[in-house]
N, C-alpha and C positions, 0 to 999 in steps of 0.2 A: 587577454583572456587567460583562464586559469581553468584548468580540469584536475579533477580530484576522484577517483575511485574509494567510495566508501564500502568496507567490507565488513558487513552486519554481522559473519557468521560466528563469532564469539557470542552473539546473543540467542542464536538460534536452538528453541526447544525439540527434543527430539521426538516430544507429544504432538503428532500432527493436530490433534484436537484444539491445540493452543498456539499453534504456527501463525496463523493468520493475526491472532491477538498480540503475539510478541512482537511479529513484524511491524504491525500498525504501531505500537508502542514506542518501537525506536524511531520509526518515522516520523511521529510526531515531534519527538523530542528532538531530531535533526533540522525537521522545519523550524520549530520554534527557536531553535539555535540558528540559524541562518537569517530568521527576520531580525534577530537581536543585534546577532554581529556582524552583518553584513548590510548596513541599512541603504548604502548607494550601490547595491547590487542592481545591474541593469537588466541581464539576462539570466534564467536559471532555467538549465534543461536537466530531467533527471530522468535517468535510463533504468529500469527494472527488469529484470530477468528472471523468470520463474518466479518463486515465492519473493523474491526482491522486489515482484510488483507492488506489494503490499507495502512494503516500506518506500517505494518513490511514491505511490501515491498519496500515502498519509503525509508523506514529507512536504508535496506540494501543496496540500488540502491546508496542514496546518501553517507553512509558512504565507499563504494567502491571508487565511484569518488574522495571523499574528500582525500581519502588515497592515489590515484594515485601519483605517481612521490614522494612521501613523504616517500621512505623507505618502511618497511615492514607493511603488514595490516594483521588481523586476517582470520582465516578460515572462512568463512561466511556459514552458512546453513539458511535457510527460510524454515520456516513451515505453509501452512494455512491449517487451519480446518474451514471446512462448508464456505468457503471464499464468501463474498458477493459482485458481481461484478457489479452490475446495477448504471448506473449512467445517466446522462441527456443525451437526443438523440444528435448524433454526428451532424446531420443535419437532416432537414425535408425532405430530400431525402432519403438517407439513413435509418433514424430510428432506427440505432443499439443502442443499449446500450453499454455505454464506460465501460469497463472491466479493470483488472488490467494491465498496461502497453499498455491501448489502444486497446486490444483483445475485441473483440464483444463477448457477452455471451448471447443467446438468447435461451428461451425454446419455446417448442410450445405453451403454454399459451400465452407467448407473441407475438407471430407470428400470434396466432388467435385473441389476441386481438387490433393488428395492421392492420387485416383486410387482411393479407397477406396468410393466411392457403389454 
């Protein structure tokens, strides 16, 4: 067994409208690297906390996609703890907040702030 803590803090963009995209970019590179450099991996458990959920989600998505058609892949588990799902508005009409895999995550305070309560 091997456990590694990947700290993506050095790539964090302080602009909150770019946070999800930057994090997904980091996760994509990490997932592809795992697929290429650890072809015999049997189990992969990725845990993302807060905005790290974007990294974790994209990591497992790209790992699975990169291993497709290349033989076996690891059993993959994704755990998100207190995931941060806010992102830039999808468009001016929808005013939805982009979340993991594009799902909307809007709470009551966001709706009230948008004047739609």
